[in-house]
One Martini backbone bead per residue (centre of mass of N, CA, C, O) as a GRO file, in nm:
protein
  237
    1MET     BB    1   0.205  -0.797   0.518
    2ALA     BB    2   0.431  -0.917   0.716
    3GLY     BB    3   0.561  -0.952   1.006
    4CYS     BB    4   0.790  -0.916   1.285
    5LEU     BB    5   1.028  -1.078   1.472
    6LEU     BB    6   1.099  -0.984   1.803
    7LEU     BB    7   1.395  -0.966   2.003
    8LEU     BB    8   1.332  -0.862   2.342
    9PRO     BB    9   1.487  -0.703   2.563
   10CYS     BB   10   1.447  -0.640   2.945
   11GLY     BB   11   1.676  -0.678   3.105
   12VAL     BB   12   1.838  -0.785   3.407
   13ALA     BB   13   1.753  -0.573   3.605
   14ASP     BB   14   1.545  -0.435   3.804
   15GLY     BB   15   1.460  -0.113   3.687
   16MET     BB   16   1.692  -0.090   3.419
   17ALA     BB   17   1.590  -0.036   3.127
   18LEU     BB   18   1.649   0.272   3.072
   19ALA     BB   19   1.969   0.231   3.132
   20THR     BB   20   2.021  -0.041   2.916
   21LEU     BB   21   1.842   0.056   2.679
   22PRO     BB   22   1.804   0.152   2.377
   23ALA     BB   23   1.607   0.350   2.190
   24ALA     BB   24   1.526   0.140   1.970
   25THR     BB   25   1.417  -0.072   2.169
   26LEU     BB   26   1.204   0.103   2.309
   27GLU     BB   27   1.048   0.171   2.052
   28ALA     BB   28   0.969  -0.121   1.982
   29ALA     BB   29   0.813  -0.182   2.241
   30ARG     BB   30   0.602   0.060   2.208
   31GLY     BB   31   0.508  -0.045   1.902
   32CYS     BB   32   0.397  -0.299   2.032
   33SER     BB   33   0.100  -0.549   2.076
   34HIS     BB   34   0.264  -0.830   2.052
   35PHE     BB   35   0.330  -1.103   2.291
   36LEU     BB   36   0.593  -1.326   2.403
   37ALA     BB   37   0.606  -1.462   2.734
   38GLU     BB   38   0.754  -1.614   2.986
   39ASN     BB   39   0.627  -1.375   3.176
   40ALA     BB   40   0.356  -1.180   3.207
   41ARG     BB   41   0.416  -1.008   3.457
   42THR     BB   42   0.699  -0.914   3.373
   43ALA     BB   43   0.613  -0.785   3.105
   44ARG     BB   44   0.425  -0.571   3.223
   45ALA     BB   45   0.638  -0.431   3.395
   46PHE     BB   46   0.817  -0.350   3.159
   47LEU     BB   47   0.605  -0.187   2.992
   48LYS     BB   48   0.556   0.016   3.218
   49GLU     BB   49   0.850   0.118   3.252
   50VAL     BB   50   0.859   0.212   2.928
   51SER     BB   51   0.588   0.349   2.852
   52HIS     BB   52   0.352   0.232   2.721
   53PRO     BB   53   0.094   0.387   2.536
   54ARG     BB   54  -0.081   0.149   2.607
   55PRO     BB   55  -0.293  -0.031   2.753
   56LEU     BB   56  -0.217  -0.330   2.889
   57GLN     BB   57  -0.504  -0.472   2.842
   58SER     BB   58  -0.472  -0.430   2.512
   59LEU     BB   59  -0.260  -0.635   2.509
   60GLN     BB   60  -0.095  -0.913   2.361
   61ILE     BB   61  -0.022  -1.167   2.611
   62VAL     BB   62   0.171  -1.460   2.585
   63GLU     BB   63   0.236  -1.736   2.774
   64ILE     BB   64   0.527  -1.972   2.740
   65GLY     BB   65   0.747  -2.011   2.923
   66PRO     BB   66   1.056  -2.186   2.971
   67ALA     BB   67   0.916  -2.437   2.781
   68PRO     BB   68   0.817  -2.440   2.487
   69GLU     BB   69   0.578  -2.562   2.273
   70ALA     BB   70   0.591  -2.666   1.952
   71ALA     BB   71   0.274  -2.695   1.896
   72SER     BB   72   0.226  -2.365   1.955
   73VAL     BB   73   0.383  -2.179   1.756
   74ASP     BB   74   0.191  -2.127   1.517
   75ASP     BB   75  -0.020  -1.978   1.685
   76TRP     BB   76   0.172  -1.753   1.790
   77LEU     BB   77   0.239  -1.650   1.475
   78GLN     BB   78  -0.025  -1.518   1.359
   79PRO     BB   79   0.032  -1.210   1.367
   80LEU     BB   80   0.232  -1.215   1.129
   81ALA     BB   81   0.025  -1.302   0.909
   82ALA     BB   82  -0.153  -1.030   0.986
   83GLY     BB   83   0.088  -0.789   1.008
   84HIS     BB   84   0.223  -0.820   1.288
   85ASP     BB   85   0.416  -0.756   1.528
   86LEU     BB   86   0.640  -0.978   1.731
   87ALA     BB   87   0.733  -1.020   2.073
   88VAL     BB   88   1.002  -1.153   2.252
   89VAL     BB   89   1.001  -1.208   2.615
   90ALA     BB   90   1.195  -1.229   2.866
   91GLU     BB   91   1.266  -1.217   3.203
   92ALA     BB   92   1.583  -1.185   3.124
   93GLY     BB   93   1.729  -1.035   2.880
   94CYS     BB   94   1.784  -1.249   2.603
   95PRO     BB   95   1.635  -1.401   2.372
   96GLY     BB   96   1.785  -1.726   2.322
   97VAL     BB   97   1.977  -1.664   2.588
   98ALA     BB   98   1.907  -1.864   2.830
   99ASP     BB   99   1.624  -1.836   2.681
  100PRO     BB  100   1.349  -1.805   2.536
  101GLY     BB  101   1.322  -1.825   2.143
  102ALA     BB  102   1.456  -2.025   1.940
  103LEU     BB  103   1.207  -2.187   1.846
  104ILE     BB  104   1.057  -1.942   1.729
  105ALA     BB  105   1.271  -1.843   1.531
  106ALA     BB  106   1.294  -2.103   1.366
  107ARG     BB  107   0.996  -2.106   1.266
  108ALA     BB  108   0.996  -1.831   1.130
  109HIS     BB  109   1.202  -1.908   0.916
  110GLU     BB  110   1.043  -2.146   0.791
  111ARG     BB  111   0.793  -1.931   0.719
  112GLY     BB  112   0.937  -1.643   0.623
  113PHE     BB  113   1.002  -1.465   0.856
  114ALA     BB  114   1.112  -1.200   1.009
  115VAL     BB  115   1.415  -1.151   1.210
  116ARG     BB  116   1.477  -0.932   1.504
  117PRO     BB  117   1.742  -0.828   1.683
  118LEU     BB  118   1.778  -0.667   1.987
  119VAL     BB  119   1.932  -0.447   2.188
  120GLY     BB  120   2.095  -0.592   2.486
  121PRO     BB  121   2.141  -0.741   2.778
  122SER     BB  122   2.379  -1.002   2.879
  123ALA     BB  123   2.496  -1.175   3.139
  124ILE     BB  124   2.702  -1.353   2.996
  125LEU     BB  125   2.858  -1.129   2.839
  126LEU     BB  126   2.922  -0.947   3.079
  127ALA     BB  127   3.088  -1.159   3.233
  128LEU     BB  128   3.297  -1.203   3.012
  129MET     BB  129   3.400  -0.912   2.990
  130ALA     BB  130   3.473  -0.879   3.316
  131GLY     BB  131   3.658  -1.141   3.400
  132GLY     BB  132   3.934  -1.198   3.219
  133GLY     BB  133   3.908  -1.394   2.998
  134ASN     BB  134   3.840  -1.580   2.714
  135GLY     BB  135   3.682  -1.421   2.428
  136GLN     BB  136   3.759  -1.641   2.192
  137ARG     BB  137   3.715  -1.882   2.415
  138PHE     BB  138   3.388  -2.010   2.484
  139ARG     BB  139   3.145  -2.152   2.734
  140PHE     BB  140   2.803  -2.228   2.776
  141VAL     BB  141   2.654  -2.471   3.026
  142GLY     BB  142   2.467  -2.372   3.237
  143TYR     BB  143   2.365  -2.621   3.428
  144LEU     BB  144   2.435  -2.817   3.695
  145PRO     BB  145   2.440  -3.066   3.880
  146GLN     BB  146   2.282  -3.148   4.193
  147ASP     BB  147   2.457  -3.362   4.263
  148SER     BB  148   2.755  -3.384   4.412
  149ALA     BB  149   2.907  -3.582   4.225
  150GLY     BB  150   2.820  -3.462   3.951
  151ARG     BB  151   2.923  -3.175   4.004
  152ALA     BB  152   3.222  -3.240   4.055
  153LEU     BB  153   3.276  -3.369   3.781
  154ARG     BB  154   3.198  -3.121   3.610
  155LEU     BB  155   3.404  -2.924   3.732
  156ARG     BB  156   3.655  -3.079   3.640
  157GLU     BB  157   3.596  -3.053   3.339
  158LEU     BB  158   3.591  -2.740   3.329
  159GLU     BB  159   3.873  -2.698   3.443
  160ALA     BB  160   4.023  -2.843   3.213
  161ALA     BB  161   3.920  -2.655   2.987
  162ALA     BB  162   4.042  -2.395   3.105
  163ARG     BB  163   4.341  -2.488   3.092
  164MET     BB  164   4.308  -2.495   2.760
  165GLY     BB  165   4.162  -2.183   2.711
  166GLU     BB  166   3.850  -2.210   2.807
  167THR     BB  167   3.586  -2.046   2.893
  168GLN     BB  168   3.357  -2.110   3.174
  169LEU     BB  169   3.001  -2.086   3.184
  170PHE     BB  170   2.760  -2.048   3.462
  171ILE     BB  171   2.455  -2.140   3.640
  172GLU     BB  172   2.201  -2.067   3.896
  173THR     BB  173   1.977  -2.084   4.112
  174PRO     BB  174   1.975  -1.839   4.338
  175TYR     BB  175   1.918  -2.030   4.601
  176ARG     BB  176   2.198  -2.208   4.501
  177ASN     BB  177   2.464  -2.041   4.500
  178ASP     BB  178   2.610  -2.125   4.764
  179ARG     BB  179   2.644  -2.423   4.691
  180LEU     BB  180   2.820  -2.375   4.442
  181PHE     BB  181   3.044  -2.214   4.573
  182ASP     BB  182   3.132  -2.439   4.767
  183ALA     BB  183   3.201  -2.647   4.545
  184LEU     BB  184   3.425  -2.486   4.411
  185LEU     BB  185   3.614  -2.463   4.663
  186ALA     BB  186   3.627  -2.785   4.708
  187THR     BB  187   3.719  -2.881   4.400
  188CYS     BB  188   3.915  -2.678   4.316
  189ALA     BB  189   4.203  -2.551   4.249
  190PRO     BB  190   4.385  -2.297   4.383
  191ALA     BB  191   4.479  -2.174   4.085
  192THR     BB  192   4.208  -2.136   3.995
  193ARG     BB  193   4.008  -1.928   3.804
  194MET     BB  194   3.741  -1.710   3.933
  195SER     BB  195   3.426  -1.576   3.836
  196VAL     BB  196   3.194  -1.333   3.985
  197ALA     BB  197   2.857  -1.234   3.881
  198VAL     BB  198   2.639  -0.993   4.036
  199ALA     BB  199   2.381  -0.809   3.961
  200LEU     BB  200   2.373  -0.709   3.680
  201THR     BB  201   2.321  -0.353   3.642
  202ALA     BB  202   2.298  -0.299   3.925
  203PRO     BB  203   2.375  -0.100   4.190
  204ASP     BB  204   2.490  -0.389   4.343
  205GLU     BB  205   2.712  -0.477   4.178
  206PHE     BB  206   2.921  -0.783   4.137
  207ILE     BB  207   3.279  -0.817   4.052
  208ALA     BB  208   3.509  -1.106   4.055
  209THR     BB  209   3.861  -1.211   4.030
  210ARG     BB  210   3.995  -1.528   4.145
  211SER     BB  211   4.137  -1.747   4.310
  212ILE     BB  212   4.055  -2.004   4.501
  213ALA     BB  213   4.242  -1.926   4.733
  214GLN     BB  214   4.131  -1.635   4.756
  215TRP     BB  215   3.834  -1.707   4.804
  216ARG     BB  216   3.880  -1.866   5.075
  217SER     BB  217   3.990  -1.576   5.220
  218ALA     BB  218   3.752  -1.419   5.143
  219ALA     BB  219   3.486  -1.248   5.129
  220ARG     BB  220   3.166  -1.322   5.098
  221PRO     BB  221   2.943  -1.306   4.871
  222MET     BB  222   2.628  -1.194   4.779
  223LEU     BB  223   2.402  -1.469   4.665
  224THR     BB  224   2.129  -1.473   4.780
  225LYS     BB  225   1.882  -1.438   4.552
  226ARG     BB  226   2.102  -1.376   4.319
  227PRO     BB  227   2.203  -1.319   4.020
  228ALA     BB  228   2.448  -1.542   3.858
  229VAL     BB  229   2.786  -1.568   3.720
  230PHE     BB  230   3.005  -1.831   3.644
  231SER     BB  231   3.374  -1.865   3.611
  232LEU     BB  232   3.622  -2.043   3.433
  233LEU     BB  233   3.964  -1.969   3.385
  234PRO     BB  234   4.232  -1.924   3.234
  235PRO     BB  235   4.543  -1.895   3.257
  236GLN     BB  236   4.780  -1.682   3.302
  237ARG     BB  237   5.048  -1.541   3.088
   0.00000   0.00000   0.00000
């Protein structure tokens, strides 16, 4: 009997797995011995945090990196063919949602293996829930261009889409958050609504939605080296 591919959330903030993951997800993590991890060190820390009953060195943890190679997927799925469950663990949040996992899930479906998504936090959905934007029409666009001109052009496109009623969500590498925040304040119109969600689920979580004009006069949020989700929201009706 073939095993099941588990898409295993590991929490969004460090050290918060027990507080944010439901019992069934924790039970699945503790019952699995084969893992595909975006980052093996992070995965080991997570499994230690949730008190995996087996010695960590006895677990099979294969590091797949942030951009898994398609040519390696069949080898990675071998435990399923041998009857073992296999869990995909992202570095934070939910596998396959702005994190590795989709390619592996797609190949598992092609080969006839069962795929089971487990419940856990996604920073993107938490930011959407808390921002006060349109939860019926939204788009996650990932990372924006790094060059100033390209980033400004993209921000204007996203701002126009938000005006038409579609919430636009995006992220940046944490050490570049301040640069993106400055670009948003410099590029977007004063009336445009922007939500900033920082360190979601952590004790020092920060979430605020303001117009660009209000952001320009407000105290600057602590963004440096902290994971954040930015959103441009439709106008209030």
